[in-house]
C-alpha positions, 0 to 999 in steps of 0.5 A: 620091829620094822626098819628105818627107811630114808628116801632121798629124793632128787627132783626140784619139782614137788608132786612130780613123778619121782615124788609119786614113786617115793610116796608109793614106796613109803606107803608100802614100807609103812604097810609092812611096819617100817618107818619111812621119811622122805628128804627132798634133796632136790629142793634143799640148798646143798652145795657140791663136795669141794674135796677139801678133806675137812670132813668132821672137822667141826663135828659135821660130815661137811664143814660147809654150812648148808642143808646137808646138816639136816640130812646127817641125822637121818643118814646116821639113823636109817637101816635102808636108803632109797634113792628116788629121782628123775633122770636128767641128762643120763644122770641124777639131778645135780641137786641130788648128786650134791647130797650123794657126793657128800656121802664121801665123808662117811667113807666106804667099809671102814671109812671115817664114820661108816653108816649103819645102812645095810640095804638100798633101793633105786627109783627112777623116772624120766621122759625117755621110754628106753632103758639105756639112760636108766641103765647108766644111772643104775650102774652108777648106783650099783657102784655107790652101794658097792663102795659103801657096802650096801645090799641092793633090794631092787630097782624100779624105773619108769620111762616115757613119763614126760608130764607131771602125773604121767607115771604108770600105775604099774610103776607105782605098784612096783614101787609100793611092792618094793616098799613092802619087801624092804 
């Protein structure tokens, strides 16, 4: 039986380079018998965490009434979480960061309501052709998954992708291979 994979995308641009990476990973995962769903956080209306500590007060992870409520059942039913985003100013896009911040409600190991997720992966792309900006985001990702107790299954990044559709075929192949290996 295959795994349930949630691909959380962060780009506010549909059909952009990070979407192409996400779709390649999903193709690979499905080819290996897994199910995969993409949640486009970049186009959803998700507000940032306000640190109110009222998580679960109304039966939802966050008491704010926004599109994070759509993400909750997907988070709670997946085995693998894949973060996929363009890099904006050396970090995740704000739209995606809002969704990531709300993972606070689930806590780390032994948190309020730990997730069933055991593994994760990271797909990144952006205009900068050099590694430092991607390394910074990768380090943040590593800290997130360490806190949540997840195992990293791999990181794929593609720099120098300034124009929509300019993602390298080699990066798409790496993403698809990663999907197959999950």
